[in-house]
C-alpha positions as CSV (number, residue, x, y, z in Angstrom):
1,X,7.8,10.6,24.2
2,X,6.4,10.6,20.6
3,X,5.5,7.1,19.4
4,X,8.0,5.7,17.1
5,X,10.5,8.6,17.6
6,X,14.2,8.0,17.4
7,X,14.7,4.3,16.5
8,X,14.6,3.3,12.8
9,X,12.5,0.1,12.3
10,X,13.8,-2.7,10.2
11,X,15.5,-6.1,10.4
12,X,17.1,-6.5,13.8
13,X,14.9,-4.0,15.6
14,X,15.0,-4.5,19.3
15,X,12.0,-4.7,21.6
16,X,12.7,-1.2,22.8
17,X,12.3,0.1,19.2
18,X,8.9,-1.5,18.7
19,X,7.0,1.7,19.4
20,X,4.9,2.9,16.4
21,X,5.0,5.8,14.0
22,X,1.7,6.3,12.1
23,X,0.4,8.2,9.1
24,X,-3.2,8.7,8.0
25,X,-4.7,10.8,5.3
26,X,-8.0,11.2,3.5
27,X,-8.1,12.8,0.0
28,X,-9.8,12.8,-3.4
29,X,-8.2,10.4,-5.8
30,X,-6.4,12.9,-8.1
31,X,-2.8,12.4,-9.3
32,X,-1.5,15.5,-7.5
33,X,-3.2,14.4,-4.3
34,X,-1.5,11.0,-4.6
35,X,1.9,12.6,-5.0
36,X,1.2,14.9,-2.0
37,X,0.1,12.0,0.1
38,X,3.2,9.9,-0.7
39,X,5.5,12.9,0.1
40,X,3.7,13.5,3.4
41,X,4.0,9.8,4.3
42,X,7.7,9.8,3.5
43,X,8.2,12.9,5.6
44,X,6.3,11.4,8.5
45,X,7.6,7.9,8.5
46,X,11.0,8.3,6.8
47,X,12.9,9.0,10.1
48,X,11.5,5.8,11.6
49,X,12.1,3.2,9.0
50,X,14.9,2.1,6.6
51,X,15.3,3.8,3.2
52,X,14.7,0.4,1.6
53,X,11.4,-0.2,3.4
54,X,10.3,3.4,2.6
55,X,11.1,2.9,-1.1
56,X,9.3,-0.4,-1.4
57,X,6.3,1.0,0.5
58,X,6.2,4.1,-1.7
59,X,6.2,1.9,-4.8
60,X,3.3,-0.3,-3.5
61,X,1.2,2.6,-2.4
62,X,1.9,4.6,-5.6
63,X,0.7,1.7,-7.7
64,X,-2.4,1.2,-5.6
65,X,-3.3,4.9,-5.2
66,X,-2.6,5.8,-8.9
67,X,-4.9,2.9,-9.9
68,X,-7.7,4.4,-7.8
69,X,-7.0,7.8,-9.3
70,X,-6.9,6.5,-12.9
71,X,-9.5,3.8,-12.9
72,X,-11.6,4.1,-9.7
73,X,-14.4,6.3,-10.7
74,X,-17.6,4.3,-10.6
75,X,-20.4,4.9,-13.1
76,X,-22.6,6.4,-10.3
77,X,-20.0,8.9,-9.1
78,X,-19.5,12.3,-10.7
79,X,-16.3,13.0,-8.9
80,X,-13.0,11.4,-8.0
81,X,-13.3,8.6,-5.4
82,X,-12.6,9.5,-1.7
83,X,-9.6,7.6,-0.5
84,X,-8.4,7.0,3.0
85,X,-4.9,5.6,3.7
86,X,-3.4,4.5,7.0
87,X,0.1,3.3,7.6
88,X,1.6,2.0,10.9
89,X,5.4,1.4,11.2
90,X,6.2,-1.7,13.2
91,X,9.3,-3.7,13.7
92,X,7.9,-6.3,11.2
93,X,7.3,-3.6,8.5
94,X,4.6,-1.2,7.5
95,X,1.0,-2.3,8.1
96,X,-1.1,-0.5,5.5
97,X,-4.8,-0.1,4.8
98,X,-6.5,1.8,1.9
99,X,-10.2,2.3,1.3
100,X,-12.0,4.1,-1.4
101,X,-15.6,4.5,-2.7
102,X,-14.6,4.0,-6.4
103,X,-15.7,1.2,-8.6
104,X,-15.3,-2.6,-8.0
105,X,-11.8,-3.9,-8.5
106,X,-11.7,-6.3,-11.5
107,X,-11.2,-9.9,-10.5
108,X,-8.3,-10.2,-12.9
109,X,-6.3,-7.9,-10.7
110,X,-6.4,-10.4,-7.9
111,X,-4.6,-13.2,-9.9
112,X,-1.2,-14.2,-8.7
113,X,-0.2,-15.0,-12.3
114,X,1.9,-12.5,-14.2
115,X,-0.2,-10.7,-16.9
116,X,0.7,-11.3,-20.5
117,X,2.6,-8.2,-21.7
118,X,0.9,-8.1,-25.1
119,X,-2.6,-8.0,-23.5
120,X,-1.8,-5.0,-21.3
121,X,-0.5,-2.2,-23.6
122,X,-0.6,0.4,-20.8
123,X,1.0,-1.7,-18.1
124,X,-1.2,-4.0,-16.1
125,X,1.5,-5.2,-13.8
126,X,0.6,-3.1,-10.8
127,X,-1.4,-5.7,-8.8
128,X,1.2,-8.4,-9.7
129,X,3.9,-6.1,-8.3
130,X,1.9,-5.2,-5.2
131,X,1.4,-8.9,-4.5
132,X,5.1,-9.7,-4.7
133,X,6.2,-6.8,-2.5
134,X,3.7,-7.4,0.3
135,X,2.5,-9.9,2.8
136,X,-1.0,-10.7,3.9
137,X,-2.6,-8.8,1.0
138,X,-6.4,-8.7,1.5
139,X,-9.1,-7.1,-0.7
140,X,-12.8,-6.9,-0.1
141,X,-15.7,-4.7,-1.0
142,X,-18.5,-3.7,1.4
143,X,-21.2,-1.0,1.3
144,X,-19.8,0.6,-1.9
145,X,-16.3,0.8,-0.6
146,X,-13.1,-1.1,-1.6
147,X,-10.8,-2.1,1.3
148,X,-7.2,-3.3,0.8
149,X,-4.9,-4.2,3.6
150,X,-1.3,-5.6,3.6
151,X,2.1,-5.4,5.2
152,X,5.3,-4.3,3.4
153,X,7.8,-6.4,5.4
154,X,10.9,-4.8,6.9
155,X,12.9,-7.7,5.5
156,X,12.2,-8.1,1.8
157,X,13.6,-11.6,1.8
158,X,10.8,-12.6,4.1
159,X,8.2,-11.9,1.5
160,X,6.5,-15.2,0.5
161,X,5.3,-15.6,-3.1
162,X,1.6,-14.9,-3.5
163,X,-0.6,-17.9,-2.8
164,X,2.3,-19.8,-1.2
165,X,2.2,-20.8,2.5
166,X,4.1,-18.5,4.8
167,X,7.0,-20.0,6.7
């Protein structure tokens, strides 16, 4: 049996449907590669999760991966950052991890406060959005790599507000 095959995961998933479907991809942080990766992830995981969970996950990962592609090039790199993304479908939602060797994530991105629209003419709401659509969002940097991990919950009403205690 293929792991995760057959049963869509989401609210009300039974213990028999708790097998896992996985996706993993490494690529250079270019807009076209981000699009290709999101399409491949949707093709791989779509049959195993709800349409709603897939849509929210694509939005979160698109924000994160496009930020790396647009802003991640560190001063000491002469090419696009190398990104690795892994996603595991579970009854609770999608467990995601992303790492890259781009520049340091600005501290302002980690704030749970909504950015002031006038101060971000090109957007600036990506991390705020990511924080509100995920649970257990963690970022750290080690040995020249950024690491981000989070869960996109199967039940969107179960998403606690950032910096609030989980029930």
